[in-house]
Structures are given as C-alpha cells and as structure tokens.
C-alpha positions in Angstrom: 88.8 89.4 84.2 86.9 86.3 85.3 88.7 83.2 86.4 88.1 79.9 84.7 85.6 77.5 86.2 85.4 73.8 85.8 82.8 72.3 83.6 79.9 70.3 85.0 81.1 66.7 85.6 84.8 67.8 85.4 87.0 67.0 88.4 89.2 70.2 87.9 90.0 72.6 85.1 92.8 71.8 82.6 96.4 72.7 83.5 96.5 75.9 81.4 93.3 77.2 83.0 94.8 76.5 86.5 98.0 78.4 85.5 95.8 81.3 84.2 93.8 81.3 87.5 97.0 81.3 89.5 98.4 84.4 87.7 95.0 86.1 88.0 95.0 85.5 91.7 98.4 87.0 92.2 97.5 90.2 90.3 94.2 90.5 92.2 96.0 90.0 95.5 98.3 92.9 94.8 95.4 95.2 93.9 93.4 94.2 97.0 96.4 94.8 99.3 96.9 98.3 97.7 93.2 99.1 98.3 93.4 97.8 101.9 96.4 99.9 102.6 94.8 103.0 101.1 91.8 102.6 103.3 94.0 103.0 106.3 95.4 106.4 105.3 93.9 109.2 107.4 93.9 111.7 104.6 91.6 109.5 102.5 89.4 108.7 105.4 88.9 112.4 106.3 88.2 113.7 102.8 86.0 110.9 101.5 82.8 112.8 102.3 83.8 115.9 100.4 82.9 116.0 96.7 86.3 115.9 95.0 88.3 115.3 98.2 89.6 111.8 97.4 90.5 112.8 93.8 92.6 115.7 95.0 94.2 113.6 97.8 95.1 110.9 95.3 96.7 113.5 93.0 98.7 114.8 95.9 99.8 111.3 96.9 100.8 110.5 93.3 102.9 113.7 93.1 104.6 112.9 96.4 105.4 109.4 95.2 106.8 110.7 91.9 109.0 113.2 93.7 110.3 110.4 96.0 111.2 108.3 92.9 113.1 111.2 91.3 115.0 111.8 94.5 
C-alpha cells in the first residue's frame, strides 16, 4: 500500500488523505517492530544460512505461540 502524496503546488494533502496516511503509518510501524524483534532472535540468526532453516524455525515459533494461547 502506498501513502498519499501531495499534488504539485498543493500545501498539504486533504484531510481524508492525511487520516489514511496516519492509519497506514500505524500499521506499518507494528509490522516493522515485529520484523526488528524477530531479527534479534538467536534461532533465526543461526539458521538463516540453511535452506529451509528459517521456514522450519518460524513453524516451530508459531506452534509454541499457539500452545501458549491455548494454555
């Protein structure tokens, strides 16, 4: 999704475009924080050079997360 830009000669985008950009920024910030947090995980750092290592690690993490939710 691409944020709205102001038109040439326009001081700033209309209000609805600013609102849309704000919601876009909030969603993007959540995703970027999640990616940054995953980059710090040792299991992902160690297996990233293996072919399917990251895929298998993410499956394991997802399973552990789901088990934690179920309790």
